[in-house]
N, C-alpha and C positions, 0 to 999 in steps of 0.2 A: 493395345491390341489393334492390329490394322484391319481394314474391312475389304472384303472381297466383293466383286459384282454378285448380283443375284443369279440364281440358277433357276431356269424355267424348265418344268417337266409337266407331263400330263398327270402322272400318278406319283405321289410321294409316299414311301412306305417307311414307317418308323418301327424299326425292330426287325430281327432276322431269324425268328424261331419259326416253328411250323406254320402258323397263320400268316406271318409276313411273307415268308417264301412262297407259299401255295397262292396267295393273292396275287403277288408279282408275277408269277408264271401264268396265271389266269389272264391277266389284263396286258401282258407284254406284247402280244400280237396287235394291240389297238393303240399303243402310244408309248411314249418314252417314261421309263420308270427308273427312279432313284430309290435305293434301299439304303437307309441310314441306320447304322448301328454303332453303339457307343464304344464298344471293344472289338474284338475279332468276331467276324460274323458267326463263327460256330459256338461262341460263348453266349448260350441262351439256355432258358429253363428247359426247353424241349430237349437239348442235348443231355440234360441230366435225368431225363425221364426214364426210370428202369422198367417199370411194370408193363405198360402196353397201352393198347387202344381198344376199347370195348366196342363190339360191334355184333349184330346177329347174323352169323354166316353159317350156323349149323342147323340141321333139320331138328335137332332136339331142342332148340331154343325158339323163341318167338319175340316179335316186336312188342306184343302186349306185356311179356315178362319183364323185358328190359325196361319198358315204360314203368311198370308197376315197381320195380327195384329202385329205380330213379326217384319216383315219387315218394316212396317209403323213406329213403334216405334224406330227402330234402325237407322232411318234418313239416309239411303243409304249405310251404311257400314256393314250390316249383310251379310254373305255369304249364299245365299239361299240354296245351297246343304246342309250346315250345319243345317240350320234351319229346313229343311225338315227331315234330318236325325234325329234330336232330336224329332220334333213334331210327326213323324210317329211312334216313340217308346213310346208314352205317355201312350196308353192303357196297353201296356205289363209291362211298369213300375209300374203302379198302382197294376196290378196283382201281380207282384214280391214282392212289399211291403206288400201287404195284406197276402201273403204266409208267410212273415217273422214276421207277427203279428201286423202291423200297422192298427189301427181302424179308418177309416174315416166315418164322419157323414153320415147318410142316412135320406131320407124323409120317411113318413108314409108308402109309397108303397114300400119301399125297395131300391129304387134307390139312387145313390149317391145325397147328398145335395150340390148342386153346387152354388158357389158365383161368383160374377162378380167384377172386379177390373179395375183400370184405364188402358185405351189402348185396353181393350178387348171389342169386339163387341157382345160376347155371354158369357153366364154363363158356365165356365169351370174350376172353381178353386176348387178343392177337399180340405177339411179341416177338422180338429178335434176341433170344437169350435173355439176358437180364440188362440189356442196353438198347432198348426199343427207340428211345429218343435220339440217341446217337446215330442210329441207323437211318432213321428218318431225316435228321439234319444233314447228314452226308449225301444222301440222294437228292434232296431238294436244293441244297446249296450248290452242288455241282451243276444242276440244270440252270440255276439262276445265274451262275458265273458264266455259263456257255452261251447265254442268250444275248444276241446284239443289242436288244432294246433295254437291257437291265444293266444298271451301273450300282455296284455294291460299293458303299463307302464306309469303310471301317474307321474306328477311333473318331466317330463324329457324334456328339451327344446333343441331342434335341433339348432346347432350353424352354422355349414356349412356342405356343401355336400362333401363327400370323392370322389375324382376324380382321374382317371389315371394320369392326368396331374400333380396334386400335390404330387403323389406318385412315379412319375418318371417312370411310366410303359411305355413301347413302344406301338406304334400303335395309333389309333385315341383316343382322349379324351372320356372317358365314365364315368358314375357314379358308384361308388362302394359301396355306403352306406352313412353314415353321422356321424359327430361328435355330441355327444349329452351330454348335461350337466345335470347330475342328481342332481337337486337342493336340493332334500331332503337329499342326503348323501354328497353333496359337491364334486362329483368327475366327471371327464370327461370320457366318455365311447366312444369307437368306434363301430359302428354297421357295420359290413361287410354284404353286402347284394347282391344277385345275381340281383335283380330288386328292385328299389326304386320307391315308389308311393307318390307323394306330395298331401296332402289335407289340406293344412295349413290355408285356408280361406283367408279373406281379410285384409284391412289395414285402417279401419275407424279411428283408434286412431291417425293416422297422422293429424286429424283434431280436433280443440278445442271441437266442439259439434258433437256428433255421436250417432247413434243408436246401434252401435256395442258393444259387450262385450270387456273387457279390453285385451282379448288375441288377438285382431284383429290389430297386429303390422306389418303386411306385411312380416313375416319372411321367407316364401317360396319364394315370388317374389325376396326378396334381395339375398337369398341363391343362387336361381337359376341364377340370374344376375351375382354374383361374380363367379359362376362356369363356366359361359360362354354361358348360354342359351339365346335365343332370347325372348324378351318381346315385347308387342304391346299394343297401345292405352291406355296408363297410364293416359293421360289427361282426359278420360271420367269417372269421378267420380260421381256417382249418389247421389243426395241429397234426402233423403225421405222428402216429404212435411210436414208430420205431426208427430212430436214428442211432447210429453206432455211438456208445458212450466210450470215449477215449480222448484224452487231452489233446492228442496230435490228430485226431480224426475229424477235421473240420468239415461240416455240412455233408457227411457221408450218410446217405439214405440206406436203410434195409428194406427193399421193396415189399409191399404188402403181399406179393406173389409168394414170398416165403411162407406166410401163413396159409395162403391158398393151397399150397403143396404139403401142408400138414404141420407147419411150425406152431408150437404152443408157447404161450407167455407164461412165465413163472416168476414168483418171488425168488429173491437170493436163497431162500430156504429150500426151494424146489417145488413150491406149492403152485399148481396151476390154478389161477384164480379167475379167469374169465367166465367160467359158468356161474359165478356168483352175480354177474352183471347183466348177462343177455343170453337168450336162448341159442343165438348163433355162436356163442362162445367166442373164439378167437377170429371168427370171420364177421362179427358184428361191424356195423358202420363205424367210421373212423372217429366221429365225435364221441361214441360210447367207449371205444377202446382206449382213446386218449384220456378221457376223464377217469376211466377205471385205473389206468397206470398212474395218474397223478394222485388218485385217492390212495393206491397201494404205497406209493413212496412217501406220502404224508403220514400214512399209518405206521409204517415200518421204520421211518427215518433213513431209509437206504437212498443211495444216490442213483440207482438204476434197477431195472428188472432185467429178466433174460429172455431170449427168444431161442427156443430149443427145437432144433429139427434133426438131432443127431440119429433119431430112429430110422431116418430114411437112408436108402443106399448111397454110399459115398460117391461112387462113380456117377450115379444120377445127379447128385447135388452139384458135383464139379461141372457137369456138362450144362445143367440147367442154369446154375448161377455162377458163371466163371468170374464176372467182375467182382461180385460180392466176395467170392471165395478168396480171390487173389488179394483184394483190398484188406480183409480181415487178417490174412496171413501176415500182412506187413506189421500188423500190431500184436502178433503172437496168438491169434485166435483161429483155430481150425473149425469151421462150422460143421464138418463132418464128425468132429469128436467133442467140440465145446459149444455150450450154450453162448449166444451172443449177447453182450451187455448193451441194453438199448434205453433210450429215453425219448419222450415226445419232443417235437420241435416245430416251429411254425413252417407251414408248408405251402398253403394255398389259400388266396383271398377269394371268397365266393361272391363278394361285391365288386363293384366297379362302375365303369361308364355305361349308363343304359343305352342298349341298342334295340332295334325292332328286327323283325324277321329278315329284313334286307341288310342287316349289319350297319345300319346308319344310326348315329347319335341324333340328338335334338338340335345340333348345329349343323346347318346344311353343309354338304360336301365334306363332312368329316365322318368316316366310316371306322369301324374297329371290330376286332376279333381276338379271341384268346382270353387269357386271365385278366387282362386289362379291363374286361366287360363284365356287366351283369346282364345276361340275356333272359334270365328266367328259367334256364335249365337246372341250376344247382340248387336253388332254393336256400335253406339254411344249412346245408351240408352236402358237399360234393360226393356223388357215388365214384368210387375208385375207377380210374381209367376212362372216365367220361371227358376229361379235360382236352386231350388231344383230338378226339372226335368232334367236340364242340368248335375247336379252333379251325379245322379244315371245313366244317359244314358251314359255319358262318363267314369264312373267308371265301369260300365259293359263292355264297349268296351275295356278299358285298361286292365281290368281282362282277357278278352277273348285273347287278344294278348299276355299278360304276360304268360298266361298258355301254348299257343302254342309255345312261344319262349323259355320257361325255359329249355327244354332239350339241347338247343344250347348254353346256357349261363353257363359256368363253375363256380364253387365256386371261390370266390375271394382268390386266393392264393397269396403268396409273402408278402413282408414286406410293408403293407399299412401304409402310414406315420402317425407317432404318433403326438398328439396334442403338439404344442410347447408353453409351458408356460413360458420358459426362466426365467427371474429374476422378474417376476410379483409379487407384494405384495398385502396384503389386503388394501382397500382404506378407509381412514377416512374422505373422501370428497364425501359422497353420495349426498351432495347438489348439485354437479356438474351435476349429472344425472338429478335430478329434475329440475333444471333451464333450461337445454338444452332441455329436453323434452317439457316442458311448452313453450318455445319460438318457437320451431318448430310447435307445434300444434297451437299456436296463429297467426303466420305469415302465415301458410298455410290457416287458415280460412279467414284472412283479405285479402291476396293477391292472393289466388289460389282457391277461393270458387266458389259460384254459378255464380257470374259475375266477369270477369278478364279484364286485360288491360296489354299492353306491359309494362308500367312503374311498375305495381303491380308485375308482373312476374320477371321483372329485380331485383326489390328489393329482392323478395324471393330467387332468384338465388344467390344474393350476401351473404345473410345471411346463406344460406345452405353451401356454399363453406367454409365459416369461421367456422361454427359449426361443419362440417365434419372433418376439421382438428383437432379441439379441441378433438372431440370424438374419432378419430383414435389414437391420442397420449394417451388419457385416456385409451382406449381399451387395447392397448399393454403394458401399464405400471401396470395395476392392474388385479387381479384375476377377473375371469368372475362371474357375478351374472345375474339372469334372466332380471333384469331391465336394465343392461348394454348391454345385447344382444338385447333386444328390442329397446333400444335407437339407437343402431348402425343400426338396420334395418329400423327403422322409419326415420332416416336421409338419408338412401340410397333411400328408397321409395319417400320420399319428392323430392329429386333430380330428380328422373325418372318422377314424375308427372310434375314437372316445366319444364323440358327439353322437354317432349313430348308436353306440353301446348304451349311452345315457338315456336316449329316447325309448329304448325296448325294455320296458318293464316287466319282463316275463323271462323264462327260460325256454330256448327253442334251439335244436340242433347244436350249432357250434357256440351259441351265446349262453353261457350258464352263469347265472347270478345268484348269490346266497340270499339276496334280499327278496328275490322273486322266484323261487325255485319250480314253479309250476307254469306250464304252457297256458297261454290265454288267447284262444282263437278269436273271441269276440272283440277284444281291444287291439290285438296285434298280429291279426292273421292277414298281414299285408306287408309290402315292401317299405323299408325306411328310406325315403328319398331325400336327398340333400343337394342344394345347389347354391352357388355364390350369390350373395345378395339376400338370402332368406333370413338373415338377421342372427345366424347361429355360428357356423364354422367359417 
């Protein structure tokens, strides 16, 4: 693998979803920006977001109500000052997105057409049909591509953060950029940056069944951990209750908005079961609904439950959910006449890299926003449609701090450590990657899924230790490929999730364990913090 000269930029952005693009557009007037994205720029979790973005824009709603709903869903672990910080900026966020060209649906009178989703007591979810994320991605990406100070680099996979520690620089450890594999050219490149912003998304591909795109392999979480940043609450992995059950329907989500518009979950026998589990029935928070479905499947032995909205007007359903309607028809399911077969799938990681209200991690000059982070907003369970809002609010906060700090951050001078390829050779054993990838995802699903136990977690921990040894040996002996980079990161994220789950000996929010089925605020009413060198993960 040949080496390219270093690239010098003011702002390095890792990821091209809503947080990365919004941040880049905010800082672009103040310096040179490089957006590094490992596939095509539009391939992001944002692009897959169907439901919408939650914000208080109606006179019938209130900041206090949105705050209360978020705290209730978060099961005692949300930081109220963070929740209020985000919710109070909802209206402004919608205005900013509108100015950037995002088109939200409106009613006949010109007001925003607001949906309702699980855990919300009011209609406050702004949307663009059932493809809100795709609309946001379209608008922001077009703006980024058109900006003279922004360079969007596709097929470039970040491998590790460049740090002062690795380069032997004096003073406190700080982030200086990143090593990036240009997979199209097969070269390793060094991006030296005064400020680095991570918006690398989540880690759903660590599980066998997920609503996430293939890119969601926990890269940013793993890179930040290896660099020495603190992570938190990795045990809280949200499983979306309703993914389409069909052997050919890979990763297709049925948005919670379907239940918000009256969809009812039923067993295959036709029994509506959610009133047994929660007073809000089908609009209960996601952790409740996912566990309820898991319980029903185990009780009945069925492979799926159904989501029935056939009682609503057919024309309305086709207009409100055109993407879902068209996709289901491909598999012979007409949602206007047929109940949709659904199952839970890994959807959203509520843990991640710890940041403050300015979006900065505890590694100087490393900022982050979006699913890669743990800001304190989601607590033990994310309220539906709060994630896009969080991404924009913290991207804006990080951009403001970055702009203010930039004059005091000198360019990265000196000999930044080169990538050490050593005697690595091309591999003729790609099957090793495939085997290890499949094994990780399968035991994470079986042992570290919706319902856990000490024995299951212990089994997963043992397998992870062995796999990480194999992967590490393979990693340093063969030349890097995107698949190998992702495998290494998935193994690291799996270990972090398992370790955090083992530490939390209670059931709370998204973490439910058979050995400790009750919530224990006295012993575990706090975040689970984990950092390299603490002797565990």
